[in-house]
Each structure stands twice: as C-alpha cells, then as structure tokens.
LOSEVO-672897 format. One record per atom (N, C-alpha, C): residue in three letters; x, y, z. Coordinates in steps of 0.2 Angstrom, whole numbers, padded with zeros to 4 digits, always signed. Example, Ala and Ser with C-alpha at 12.3 -4.5 7.8 and 13.67 -1.06 7.14 Angstrom:
ala+0066-0028+0039ala+0062-0022+0039ala+0066-0016+0039ser+0064-0011+0035ser+0068-0005+0036ser+0064+0000+0039
END
This chain:
met-0069+0016-0040met-0070+0015-0047met-0077+0013-0048asn-0080+0016-0053asn-0087+0015-0054asn-0089+0010-0059lys-0084+0008-0063lys-0084+0003-0068lys-0085-0004-0065val-0089-0008-0068val-0089-0015-0066val-0085-0019-0070ile-0081-0023-0068ile-0076-0028-0071ile-0079-0035-0071ser-0080-0038-0076ser-0083-0045-0076ser-0078-0049-0080gly-0078-0056-0078gly-0074-0060-0082gly-0076-0067-0080ser-0073-0072-0083ser-0074-0079-0082ser-0069-0081-0076asn-0062-0081-0077asn-0058-0084-0072asn-0052-0079-0070ala-0051-0079-0064ala-0045-0075-0061ala-0041-0079-0057leu-0034-0078-0058leu-0029-0082-0055leu-0024-0078-0051val-0024-0079-0044val-0019-0075-0040val-0014-0079-0037val-0008-0078-0039val-0002-0082-0037val+0001-0078-0031gly+0002-0082-0025gly+0004-0078-0019gly-0002-0076-0015gly-0008-0078-0017gly-0014-0076-0014gly-0016-0079-0007thr-0012-0081-0004thr-0013-0085+0003thr-0012-0080+0009arg-0009-0074+0008arg-0008-0070+0013arg-0007-0063+0010gly-0007-0058+0015gly-0004-0051+0013gly-0008-0048+0007ile-0004-0045+0003ile-0007-0041-0003ile-0011-0046-0007gly-0008-0052-0009gly-0012-0057-0013gly-0018-0059-0011tyr-0019-0060-0004tyr-0025-0062-0001tyr-0030-0057-0001ala-0028-0051+0000ala-0032-0045-0001ala-0035-0044-0008ile-0031-0045-0013ile-0033-0044-0020ile-0038-0050-0021ala-0037-0056-0019ala-0042-0061-0020ala-0048-0060-0017ser-0048-0057-0011ser-0054-0055-0007ser-0058-0050-0010arg-0054-0045-0013arg-0058-0040-0016arg-0061-0042-0023leu-0058-0046-0026leu-0061-0049-0032leu-0067-0053-0031ala-0067-0056-0025ala-0073-0061-0023ala-0079-0057-0020thr-0077-0051-0017thr-0082-0048-0013thr-0084-0041-0015ser-0080-0038-0019ser-0082-0031-0021ser-0087-0031-0027pro-0092-0027-0026pro-0097-0027-0032pro-0094-0024-0039asn-0088-0021-0038asn-0085-0019-0044asn-0082-0024-0048tyr-0081-0030-0045tyr-0078-0036-0049tyr-0082-0042-0049gln-0084-0045-0055gln-0088-0050-0055gln-0085-0056-0059phe-0081-0060-0056phe-0078-0066-0059phe-0081-0072-0057ser-0082-0076-0062ser-0086-0083-0061ser-0082-0087-0056ala-0075-0087-0057ala-0071-0092-0053ala-0064-0088-0051ile-0062-0089-0045ile-0056-0086-0043ile-0051-0092-0040thr-0045-0093-0042thr-0041-0098-0040thr-0035-0094-0036ile-0033-0096-0030ile-0027-0093-0027ile-0022-0099-0027val-0016-0097-0027val-0010-0102-0027val-0005-0100-0022gly-0003-0105-0018gly+0002-0103-0013gly+0004-0110-0010arg+0009-0109-0005arg+0012-0115-0002arg+0007-0118+0003thr+0003-0114+0007thr-0001-0116+0012thr-0008-0113+0011lys-0013-0117+0012lys-0020-0114+0011lys-0022-0110+0017pro-0025-0104+0016pro-0027-0099+0021pro-0032-0103+0026gln-0031-0101+0032gln-0036-0103+0037gln-0043-0102+0035ala-0044-0096+0032ala-0051-0094+0031ala-0051-0092+0023met-0055-0095+0019met-0056-0093+0012met-0061-0087+0012pro-0059-0082+0008pro-0063-0076+0007pro-0070-0077+0005ala-0071-0082+0000ala-0078-0083-0002ala-0078-0090-0005glu-0084-0093-0006glu-0085-0100-0008glu-0083-0101-0016lys-0083-0096-0020lys-0081-0096-0027lys-0073-0096-0028ile-0070-0096-0022ile-0062-0096-0022ile-0060-0103-0021ser-0056-0105-0025ser-0052-0112-0024ser-0045-0111-0023phe-0042-0116-0020phe-0035-0116-0018phe-0031-0121-0021arg-0025-0119-0024arg-0020-0124-0026arg-0013-0123-0023ser-0011-0129-0020ser-0004-0129-0017ser+0001-0130-0022val+0006-0125-0022val+0011-0125-0027val+0017-0122-0024asp+0023-0125-0024asp+0029-0122-0022asp+0032-0117-0028ala+0031-0111-0027ala+0032-0106-0032ala+0039-0105-0033thr+0044-0108-0029thr+0051-0107-0030thr+0053-0112-0035ser+0049-0117-0037ser+0051-0123-0041ser+0049-0121-0048met+0053-0121-0053met+0051-0120-0060met+0047-0126-0062his+0050-0132-0060his+0046-0138-0062his+0039-0139-0059ala+0038-0137-0053ala+0032-0137-0050ala+0027-0132-0053leu+0030-0126-0055leu+0026-0121-0059leu+0024-0124-0066lys+0028-0127-0069lys+0026-0130-0076lys+0021-0135-0075glu+0022-0139-0070glu+0016-0144-0069glu+0010-0141-0067phe+0010-0136-0063phe+0003-0133-0061phe+0000-0130-0067ala+0004-0126-0071ala+0002-0123-0077ala-0001-0128-0082gln+0002-0133-0083gln+0000-0138-0088gln-0007-0141-0086glu-0007-0142-0079glu-0014-0145-0077glu-0019-0140-0077phe-0017-0133-0075phe-0022-0128-0075phe-0025-0127-0082arg-0021-0126-0087arg-0023-0125-0094arg-0027-0130-0097ser-0025-0137-0095ser-0029-0142-0098ser-0036-0143-0095asn-0038-0140-0090asn-0045-0140-0088asn-0049-0134-0091ser-0053-0136-0095ser-0057-0131-0099ser-0061-0126-0095gln-0062-0128-0089gln-0066-0123-0085gln-0062-0117-0083asn-0055-0118-0083asn-0051-0112-0082asn-0049-0108-0088ser-0053-0109-0093ser-0052-0105-0099ser-0058-0102-0101pro-0058-0095-0103pro-0052-0091-0104pro-0050-0088-0097leu-0044-0086-0096leu-0041-0083-0090leu-0041-0076-0092asp-0045-0072-0088asp-0046-0065-0089asp-0041-0061-0085leu-0039-0063-0079leu-0035-0059-0075leu-0030-0064-0072leu-0023-0062-0072leu-0018-0066-0069leu-0014-0061-0065val-0014-0062-0058val-0010-0057-0053val-0005-0062-0050met+0001-0059-0049met+0006-0062-0046met+0009-0058-0040thr+0009-0060-0034thr+0012-0056-0029thr+0017-0061-0024gln+0018-0067-0027gln+0022-0071-0023gln+0029-0068-0021gly+0031-0069-0015gly+0038-0066-0013gly+0040-0068-0006ile+0046-0066-0004ile+0048-0067+0003ile+0052-0061+0005met+0052-0059+0011met+0057-0054+0014met+0062-0058+0018ser+0068-0058+0016ser+0073-0062+0019ser+0080-0058+0018phe+0084-0059+0023phe+0090-0056+0023phe+0096-0061+0023ala+0094-0067+0021ala+0099-0072+0020ala+0103-0071+0013gly+0109-0073+0013gly+0112-0072+0006gly+0109-0077+0001arg+0113-0078-0004arg+0111-0082-0010arg+0109-0089-0007thr+0103-0091-0008thr+0100-0097-0006thr+0097-0101-0012glu+0101-0105-0014glu+0099-0108-0021glu+0093-0114-0020thr+0089-0114-0024thr+0084-0120-0024thr+0088-0126-0027pro+0085-0132-0027pro+0088-0137-0030pro+0089-0136-0038glu+0086-0131-0041glu+0087-0130-0048glu+0092-0125-0049gly+0095-0123-0044gly+0101-0118-0045gly+0099-0111-0045ile+0093-0109-0043ile+0091-0102-0044ile+0090-0099-0037asp+0092-0093-0036asp+0091-0090-0029asp+0084-0090-0027arg+0082-0092-0021arg+0075-0093-0019arg+0071-0086-0020lys+0074-0081-0018lys+0071-0074-0019lys+0070-0072-0026met+0075-0074-0030met+0074-0072-0037met+0069-0077-0041ala+0069-0083-0038ala+0064-0088-0041ala+0057-0085-0040leu+0055-0082-0034leu+0049-0080-0032leu+0047-0073-0035his+0052-0069-0035his+0051-0062-0037his+0051-0061-0045tyr+0055-0065-0048tyr+0055-0064-0055tyr+0054-0070-0060tyr+0059-0075-0059tyr+0059-0081-0064tyr+0052-0085-0064gly+0049-0086-0058gly+0043-0090-0058gly+0037-0086-0061arg+0037-0079-0060arg+0032-0075-0063arg+0032-0075-0070gln+0038-0074-0073gln+0039-0074-0080gln+0037-0081-0083leu+0039-0086-0080leu+0037-0093-0082leu+0030-0094-0083leu+0026-0092-0078leu+0019-0093-0077leu+0015-0089-0083ile+0018-0083-0084ile+0015-0079-0090ile+0015-0083-0096arg+0021-0085-0097arg+0023-0089-0104arg+0018-0095-0104glu+0018-0099-0099glu+0015-0106-0099glu+0007-0105-0099leu+0005-0099-0097leu-0003-0099-0097leu-0005-0094-0102ser+0000-0092-0107ser-0002-0087-0112ser-0007-0090-0117ser-0007-0097-0118ser-0012-0100-0122ser-0019-0099-0120ile-0021-0098-0114ile-0027-0098-0111ile-0029-0091-0109leu-0025-0086-0110leu-0026-0079-0108leu-0031-0077-0113ser-0037-0073-0111ser-0042-0070-0115ser-0039-0065-0120his-0043-0063-0125his-0040-0058-0129his-0039-0051-0126asp-0043-0050-0120asp-0042-0044-0117asp-0040-0045-0110ala-0036-0050-0108ala-0034-0052-0102ala-0029-0046-0099lys-0029-0046-0092lys-0025-0041-0089lys-0020-0045-0084ile-0014-0043-0084ile-0009-0047-0081ile-0005-0041-0076leu-0005-0043-0070leu-0002-0038-0065leu+0003-0042-0061leu+0009-0039-0061leu+0015-0041-0056leu+0015-0036-0051val+0015-0038-0044val+0015-0033-0039val+0022-0034-0036leu+0027-0030-0037leu+0033-0030-0034leu+0036-0023-0033asp+0038-0020-0038asp+0041-0013-0037asp+0041-0010-0044gly+0036-0007-0047gly+0036-0004-0053gly+0039+0003-0054leu+0041+0005-0048leu+0044+0012-0047leu+0051+0013-0048asn+0055+0008-0045asn+0062+0009-0045asn+0067+0006-0049gly+0064+0002-0054gly+0068-0002-0059gly+0072+0003-0064ser+0078+0001-0065ser+0082+0005-0070ser+0087+0001-0073pro+0088+0001-0080pro+0093-0003-0084pro+0100-0002-0081glu+0102+0004-0078glu+0109+0005-0075glu+0110+0000-0069lys+0105-0003-0067lys+0106-0007-0061lys+0107-0014-0063leu+0107-0016-0069leu+0108-0023-0071leu+0115-0024-0073asn+0118-0030-0070asn+0124-0033-0073asn+0122-0038-0078trp+0123-0035-0084trp+0121-0039-0090trp+0125-0045-0091asp+0131-0046-0088asp+0135-0052-0089asp+0133-0057-0084asp+0129-0055-0079asp+0127-0060-0073asp+0120-0059-0071leu+0115-0060-0076leu+0109-0058-0074leu+0106-0062-0068asp+0108-0068-0068asp+0105-0072-0062asp+0109-0071-0056leu+0114-0067-0056leu+0119-0066-0050leu+0122-0072-0047lys+0124-0076-0052lys+0127-0082-0049lys+0134-0081-0046glu+0137-0075-0049glu+0144-0074-0047glu+0144-0067-0043thr+0139-0063-0044thr+0140-0056-0040thr+0134-0055-0036phe+0131-0060-0033phe+0125-0059-0029phe+0126-0054-0023ser+0121-0050-0021ser+0120-0047-0015ser+0113-0045-0015leu+0110-0044-0009leu+0103-0043-0008leu+0101-0037-0012ala+0105-0031-0012ala+0103-0025-0016ala+0103-0027-0024his+0108-0031-0026his+0108-0033-0033his+0102-0037-0035ala+0100-0042-0030ala+0095-0046-0032ala+0088-0042-0032ala+0087-0038-0028ala+0081-0033-0028ala+0081-0029-0035asn+0087-0026-0036asn+0087-0022-0042asn+0086-0026-0049his+0089-0032-0049his+0088-0036-0055his+0081-0039-0056cys+0078-0041-0050cys+0071-0043-0051cys+0066-0038-0053ile+0067-0032-0050ile+0063-0026-0051ile+0064-0024-0058thr+0070-0023-0061thr+0071-0021-0067thr+0069-0026-0073met+0071-0032-0072met+0069-0037-0077met+0062-0038-0077asn+0058-0037-0072asn+0051-0037-0072asn+0048-0031-0077asp+0051-0025-0076asp+0050-0020-0080asp+0051-0021-0087ala+0056-0024-0089ala+0058-0026-0096ala+0053-0031-0099met+0051-0036-0095met+0047-0041-0097met+0040-0040-0098ile+0037-0035-0094ile+0030-0033-0096ile+0030-0030-0103gln+0035-0027-0105gln+0035-0024-0112gln+0036-0029-0117tyr+0041-0034-0115tyr+0042-0040-0119tyr+0035-0044-0121his+0032-0045-0115his+0025-0049-0116his+0020-0045-0120ala+0020-0039-0118ala+0015-0034-0122ala+0016-0034-0129leu+0022-0034-0131leu+0024-0033-0138leu+0023-0040-0142gln+0024-0045-0138gln+0022-0052-0140gln+0015-0053-0142ser+0011-0050-0138ser+0003-0050-0139ser+0000-0045-0143gln+0004-0042-0147gln+0001-0037-0152gln-0004-0039-0156gly-0009-0035-0157gly-0015-0038-0160gly-0021-0040-0156ser-0019-0041-0149ser-0024-0042-0144ser-0025-0036-0140lys-0030-0036-0135lys-0031-0031-0131lys-0028-0032-0124gln-0023-0037-0123gln-0020-0039-0117gln-0016-0033-0114phe-0016-0033-0108phe-0013-0027-0104phe-0008-0030-0099phe-0002-0027-0098phe+0003-0030-0093phe+0005-0024-0089ala+0005-0025-0082ala+0007-0020-0078ala+0011-0022-0072his+0016-0018-0070his+0020-0019-0064his+0019-0014-0059gly+0016-0017-0053gly+0014-0012-0048gly+0019-0011-0042tyr+0019-0005-0040tyr+0023-0004-0034tyr+0018-0003-0028pro+0018-0007-0023pro+0013-0007-0018pro+0014-0002-0012gly+0021+0001-0012gly+0023+0005-0006gly+0024+0001+0000val+0023+0004+0006val+0024+0001+0012val+0017-0002+0014val+0016-0008+0015val+0010-0011+0017val+0010-0015+0023asn+0005-0014+0027asn+0005-0017+0034asn+0003-0025+0033thr+0008-0029+0032thr+0007-0036+0031thr+0012-0040+0036ala+0010-0046+0037ala+0014-0050+0042ala+0021-0050+0040thr+0026-0049+0045thr+0033-0050+0043thr+0035-0057+0044pro+0039-0060+0040pro+0041-0067+0040pro+0044-0069+0047lys+0042-0075+0049lys+0044-0077+0056lys+0052-0079+0056asn+0055-0080+0050asn+0062-0082+0049asn+0066-0075+0049ser+0063-0069+0050ser+0067-0063+0050ser+0070-0063+0057ala+0075-0059+0058ala+0078-0057+0065ala+0073-0054+0069trp+0073-0055+0076trp+0068-0053+0080trp+0067-0045+0080tyr+0074-0042+0080tyr+0074-0035+0080tyr+0071-0032+0073phe+0072-0035+0068phe+0069-0033+0061phe+0061-0033+0062arg+0059-0039+0064arg+0051-0040+0065arg+0048-0034+0069ala+0052-0033+0075ala+0049-0027+0079ala+0049-0021+0076val+0054-0019+0072val+0055-0012+0069val+0050-0012+0063ser+0050-0018+0059ser+0045-0018+0053ser+0038-0017+0055lys+0036-0021+0061lys+0029-0020+0063lys+0027-0013+0065val+0031-0010+0069val+0030-0003+0071val+0029+0002+0065ala+0034+0001+0060ala+0035+0006+0054ala+0029+0005+0050ser+0027-0002+0049ser+0022-0003+0044ser+0015+0000+0047arg+0014-0001+0053arg+0008+0002+0056arg+0008+0009+0056leu+0013+0012+0057leu+0013+0020+0057leu+0012+0023+0050val+0016+0020+0045val+0015+0023+0038val+0013+0019+0033gly+0011+0012+0034gly+0009+0008+0029gly+0002+0008+0028leu+0000+0006+0021leu-0007+0005+0019leu-0009-0002+0022gln-0015-0003+0023gln-0018-0009+0025gln-0018-0013+0018pro-0018-0020+0019pro-0018-0024+0013pro-0024-0023+0008glu-0030-0021+0012glu-0036-0020+0008glu-0036-0014+0004gln-0032-0008+0007gln-0032-0002+0003gln-0027-0003-0003cys-0022-0007-0002cys-0017-0008-0007cys-0020-0012-0013ala-0024-0017-0011ala-0027-0021-0016ala-0032-0017-0020glu-0036-0013-0017glu-0040-0008-0021glu-0036-0004-0026arg-0031-0001-0023arg-0027+0004-0028arg-0024+0000-0033gln-0021-0006-0032gln-0018-0010-0037gln-0022-0012-0043leu-0028-0015-0040leu-0033-0018-0045leu-0036-0012-0049asp-0039-0007-0046asp-0042-0002-0049asp-0037+0002-0054gly-0031+0003-0051gly-0026+0006-0055gly-0025+0002-0062leu-0024-0004-0061leu-0023-0009-0067leu-0028-0007-0072tyr-0035-0008-0071tyr-0040-0007-0076tyr-0040+0000-0078lys-0039+0005-0074lys-0039+0012-0076lys-0034+0013-0081ala-0028+0011-0079ala-0022+0011-0084ala-0023+0008-0090ala-0026+0002-0090ala-0028-0001-0097ala-0033+0003-0101asp-0038+0006-0098asp-0042+0010-0102asp-0039+0016-0104glu-0035+0019-0100glu-0031+0026-0102glu-0026+0025-0108leu-0022+0020-0107leu-0016+0019-0111leu-0018+0015-0118gln-0022+0010-0117gln-0024+0006-0123gln-0027+0011-0129ser-0031+0016-0127ser-0033+0021-0132ser-0028+0024-0135lys-0022+0024-0132lys-0016+0027-0136lys-0011+0021-0139glu-0014+0015-0139glu-0010+0009-0141glu-0004+0008-0137ile-0004+0009-0131ile+0001+0007-0126ile-0002+0001-0122pro+0001-0005-0123pro-0001-0011-0119pro+0002-0013-0113trp+0005-0008-0109trp+0009-0009-0103trp+0009-0003-0099ala+0011-0004-0092ala+0011+0002-0088ala+0015-0001-0082cys+0018+0004-0078cys+0020+0003-0071cys+0016+0008-0067ile+0013+0005-0061ile+0008+0008-0057ile+0011+0010-0050asp+0010+0016-0048asp+0012+0017-0041asp+0008+0015-0035asn+0010+0017-0029asn+0006+0015-0023asn-0001+0018-0023his-0002+0023-0027his-0009+0026-0027his-0013+0024-0033gly-0010+0019-0037gly-0014+0016-0042gly-0013+0021-0049lys-0009+0025-0049lys-0008+0030-0054lys-0002+0027-0059val-0002+0029-0065val+0003+0027-0070val+0009+0031-0069ile+0015+0027-0068ile+0021+0031-0067ile+0024+0033-0074gly+0025+0039-0074gly+0028+0042-0081gly+0035+0041-0081gly+0038+0042-0087gly+0045+0042-0088gly+0048+0035-0088lys+0045+0030-0088lys+0048+0023-0088lys+0051+0022-0095lys+0057+0019-0094lys+0061+0017-0100lys+0057+0012-0105glu+0057+0014-0111glu+0055+0009-0116glu+0061+0005-0119trp+0061-0001-0117trp+0067-0005-0118trp+0067-0007-0126ser+0074-0007-0128ser+0075-0009-0135ser+0073-0016-0136glu+0072-0018-0143glu+0071-0025-0145glu+0077-0029-0142glu+0083-0027-0143glu+0089-0030-0141glu+0089-0032-0134glu+0088-0027-0130glu+0088-0027-0123glu+0082-0032-0120arg+0076-0031-0123arg+0071-0036-0121arg+0073-0043-0123arg+0075-0044-0129arg+0077-0051-0131arg+0082-0054-0127lys+0087-0050-0125lys+0093-0053-0121lys+0090-0055-0114ile+0086-0051-0111ile+0083-0053-0105ile+0078-0059-0106ala+0074-0059-0111ala+0070-0065-0112ala+0074-0071-0113asp+0079-0071-0117asp+0083-0077-0119asp+0086-0080-0113his+0089-0075-0109his+0092-0077-0102his+0086-0081-0098thr+0081-0078-0097thr+0075-0080-0093thr+0073-0087-0095trp+0071-0088-0102trp+0069-0094-0104trp+0075-0100-0104gly+0081-0098-0105gly+0086-0102-0104gly+0087-0105-0097leu+0086-0101-0092leu+0087-0103-0085leu+0081-0107-0083val+0075-0105-0084val+0069-0109-0082val+0068-0115-0086asp+0070-0116-0092asp+0070-0122-0096asp+0076-0127-0095arg+0080-0125-0091arg+0086-0129-0089arg+0084-0134-0084thr+0079-0133-0081thr+0077-0138-0075thr+0072-0143-0078
END
C-alpha cells in the first residue's frame, strides 16, 4: 500500500501474540502507518514489546465487567482520544465443551463475539469521525441460516460448530449494526477472515492436535506478519473503495480483498441480535 495512514491513537485487543501482535508491530514499525500512540490489550504482557510507543494493558477479555472497567478508564484519559483505529483479535482455540465464565457466558463466545461488541459500544464516544474498526475472526463463512434465533448464546444447544457459526455470523450482523448507528460520520467497520496463519497453538490443546496443527500451518499458513499486512491494508483500501459508494462496512478475505455477496441484514434482524447482545453483556 502506497498510502500513508496517520492517526492519534490505535488500540489492539488481543495484541499480545499471533495476529494481534503482528498488527500492533506493523502499526508501530511500518512507514505506511504513523500513529502517535498504540495500546495493546491482553492477559499477559509480551516478553518483547515491538516499539517504545506501544503501551500494554492487562485485561481479562472473557469478563464483561473487566472490559467495562477498562473501557471506562481508557476513555476517561484524554490522551486516548480520539481513537482512530480499533482492532480486535482476541480469541482461543479450544475443543472443550461449553465452559462458562462466572458471568454465565461461554468463554469462547465471550472472546470471539460478546466482548468485541461490548468494547465497540463502550468506546464509541471516543472514536474519531473517520475511525476504522476491524474484527479479525472469519468474515467469509457467516450465514443467517447458521443461527438458532431462539438460543443465540447457545445456553441450551451448544456445540463447537454452533458456537463458531454464531460468533462468526453475529459479528457479520453487528458490523452493519454499528455502521448504520454511525451514519453521518466516516467511520468504517470490517470483519476480516485471516485464513490459516502460522501462530502458536494453545498449550491446552491435545498433543496430537498441536502436532498436526503445527505441521499444517507451516505448510499452508501465512506468517502473522503477512496476515497483518493484508488485513490492515485491506481495511483501509476497502474503506476508500466502499465509502465512495456510501457503504460503511465490509467483510475482508485472507488476501485483503472485499468479499462480495455478503448479506445485508434487515433492521429487524440487526435489532434482534443487538438487543440480545446488550441484554447479555449488561446482565453482569
């Protein structure tokens, strides 16, 4: 990308390892990105920080209460405003069944969906007029047909496949919800599909899965740095391309290209998912 992107503040949640760490590193070191301050959020501070201008905040991203406290503290500091870029990559690869947090939310769904939407809402007051918001999960495979509308949080019908489908699909719907809520601004919301990326496999996975995953990702996976470049550059290219057509959202593939043919959710569908989401995260 030849364009230089400049801004005051960038926040990368899940930026302590893997794709998130690579995105934070690119923001800090690439001449294409000139942000005054970058904050990464995660459970554990990285052993090596990519650059001096990056700061770290320890937050349990599975806890809605902890995320609300972080957001309140972050937005109350005038140095963090305006927020020009919000990236969320937090997640976990686990084959455990439904594992509830103390707040009654499945841990995987808290990371992949509920906490992400909560942070967008809680930080909306400090987002700049032309802020960019990127969720990295799977902007390719979401489909309304994969939702159980009567059990969106899968309290009764949980399975790993259902959890993945619900998080992916509801993120699709909510980038459109937020984009339409911010009409009149130049804010842009995107859901990215990173593809197979050569990142560390969680130590709590079975040994045989770790072995297979390590080999497969090295054979066919992108390096995190390549993924970061494609997702970030794709975000800004999509914003330039689509906002000229008055489209404030996109799903982006693993090459950084806009995915065509994505469903435009109805107002009723967006509202139902949003009402469910806020009802659950505000229950805590």
